[in-house]
C-alpha angles and dihedrals in degrees: 000000000000136000135183114270130208116242097240089068094054096091092049092052091047088055090052091054094246095123137019098259142319092270091055092049093049087056100050098027095205137088141168110284114269109157122162119002114011117253118258090224117110097262091170090072110092098234139102118302124160128186147181130201131223091251091054092048090051094049100039114026135059093227117186095150130033093247089063087078088072097057096107103034114122114267095354127120130173116205094224106162100183140352108294096018100172105172111033107037098118121177115232123197138182099300101013128078134216091271094063105076093156092061095076137046129223123192135177115202088338094308116124114243095169111108104224094170085101145348122251145045097321095051100063128151113279092250091165091073088074124051122202092242094061095049115112096176142337126216131184128203111202116219137356096294100126121077088209092078132063124242093276084080090075091110105031145318116228118199121192116195113196131200124284112176128229091191139011112306136158136180135193123187134179122183141167142186139200128200130188106207126192121175130140105322097343118103111164148122122246126198139188140181135199135192131182139172131186136178132184142162144167124237112185108298095352124082125177141184131193123186131179130182143167129196123191110187137175110200127196119258108281100185136046133204110237145171129201110242089227091060092064121100114229114240143071099282120121133041111303109240139180130205100064110136121220113228141144124250124228090276089054092250118143115256141160124242106215103180147317125282134181097040092168128213111185132184110192126185123193133186129178131185120187125183130182131182125190110212087183136349089277103033121073134173117202135187129187128190117188127184127185129179128182132182111188130183120193111199132189136218123195118213090198121106130185125216092281094052095254122144113253122211105152146042131025116331132187122220120179093336098316129108121224129177120225115217127204088252093058094073102017118145119216138206132201128197115186135171117172129179128200130195130187128179129177142168113200137182110202107171093131089222128113097315134017125174143183137200112199136173132175139179131196115194131192091213090171127005118161131164116189127194132164121239097195133059112274129214087221136358092258095044120117122244144128116314148149124258122199112206119193097170110144094035118122144099141253134199136200125188140175112195134181138184116201122191106185091174141345093282103052134059113182120194117196137163154140126237141183121196119183131183129191121197116197118174123167124173121194136173115240129193088222109042092192102051106010112131099187143358147139114350114252105169146330133209118183134162145138134219129192132189120196114189143183122190142175133176133173124210109200123193097207093186138323092295105033130064129171136186125196123177147145139205125208117200136185113197125196132186118188143145092049114162139157134189140168137198095282103029130065123229115312108201130210123219119251119258135202129187134167136191150157130250115195122200133194139172136175133187134187123193101212094186141331092295108030130066127175120203134183126188135178133178145163121225129192113201107192122207117270125233092255093051091050104038109033120092140092140291120226122180091346096308132103114248137177095027131091117211089184097062113152123234120257109253117198133182111197128186133179135182119198136191113190130183119196124186136162090270100048145293144276123202131186118188127185111200135185131183132182116191122189122196094011112190114240137148107249138159115294091173130000089272104027129067129186139165112288137160119267106212100224141354123183127196127185123175153143128237122196121190128180135183127180136172131211092015109183092329132035114269096023114123126182126197121181142160140190125197130191117188126178101194118170141160108246100177134018120151092180092060112017092178088071097059112113092017127118121266110259116266096001106118122205091231132037127166142163138177130191124191116192126186124193096198093178137348086274106035127063134165135186139187126188142176130203125196134187125179133221116317139182129216098202133067093235093044090238092147106078094157103082098165098078141068109300090016127116112223141187117249146189113201131180127201130187133189136184121191130184128186110208094190138328091295108037132055136160136194138196125192148156127219119203091015093183092052093239114190107216138157145212095179085298125050118263121224119286125217108336127185117206134191133182141180122198136188121197118193 
């Protein structure tokens, strides 16, 4: 996103590395947005970076969760199913779908939020560790073009910068939403509320920030009990029931929808403490403590009724002359109890002279992480009974980095560093006599394993002259996997052998400023995305041997290139980017046998596309800005010996067409309004594209969604906003249903 910039700021932006020099900025009078604290992304590299500020989020977006800030970025999509979605909100990028969580990186103030314990819907970034109110700006680097990031950056790197006060400031916000949801046999209203407060100040060399928030959210049902019609046995056996809804599954096979499951009520608490101490004007120590707690209840509702009108959730039933058997898992409620803690510590020299450096460490800890589900029929959803408890306490990750920026002269900026990223997966499942409160019980299974990535990198950005800039860099990585073990109820620990791999990832970029308006850029980079612990060490044991898992999975290896032409004028900008990516040994779950699937390497996936992004100010009337983007991506599987039926088919969850547009009007200094649309084309959820029916449970559909927002500032302290997400009440799916029309309201006080 881009906005006009006044000439007096040109020299400052040149010093930050956001433009060539002050003379150049004075000529074109426009730059990429970079209000507030500068991004930590490598803006000196001539490649694609987009950003949004806190003020723009507040004026334009109905933001209940931190990932909402990404709604209108080009080519990005977050699979957020409901307000407070904590375990499936995967970030998709140009050539990666919403099932590939390990192909992007998310940071907040340099602390890793990406959950690289696994890859997929249940290993999403820990968005809850950042609230919308504490965001100062968000920036996105597209593609693996910086040597400072590991191969998980192949899709995108998202950088959240949060507030750090320079004087006394405080904020209080209350907000609520209401959704009317209609799907299958569910007709109901769902509500949520949110409150937050923050306070910060600076006293001499010490600055501090404290933020608290609570979110109480009722989401719509996101799963539905079902039976294939073909699985029924013809005859009169079973209890005759009504209420089953005839539908077709993603493969267009007839099935019955029997009721809703996973209607999620979440209560999430968040606390953040940030401290910074300036030992000198150029040397700062910072510490961040984040705490997040979530209690989630997933309830069920059967549509089935017997002859007396009673709800039916168990036993043999008869629908239209066919018998079906309901299992305990068909209408099983579920409960989650989570408490996660995050630490970040850094010491940074930022003089912007010949040499700057930073020491940084972070730790993310699953202090408590329980999922409870009954394994027997219950008299009521809150009744006690036998169940399984999945305990992931002890899981988490930690990082350690030493970074330097060397400026030997005015022409060169050299980034170099060493990093160590470690992840620990701990998963224990036990059977408890009381599924709700049981703290231990009979052992069911265990999945453990560790991964570690040790990296060295260096890259040099060389301003050849006033028109030419080049970046050349490389990253060396040594990946290790160890401590892998698996067990079940009848077999002791089965251990995996340790592994060690290493490799190089070269990077390069070049830009040419043709004239005051036009700039051409070209970037290329290799990314190595190593298998996660969950991909390596989860499977099954049969007759004392490990099956349906491959401890010798290869790393994904991607080559990504982009070529950009960008025009910047005083009224806005226009960017066209051609991109291409070839990924070998992509990691996907695919059939091992006709009935069993596991993670295997897909030999080759190719993606070629075009991304157009536009931003303009004072369009038609003063104060009206328009930002829009259009992305075309032809992403297909070109080789896959493990699953030949997938060759020639489109990569799952990467649509050919994506587009969005956001119009924002600042009518007065107090009143602003925005309206936006988001579009995504036809998608598939399977490697062989055997799921053409996207508009059903478990399907992946196209969508066109509109959002509106109106904000008014009463005075310098008080402001309020009203908005509607999904204004047209679109019903769309990404395996689960997204929210339908939702009205939001908020009231905010700024000290």
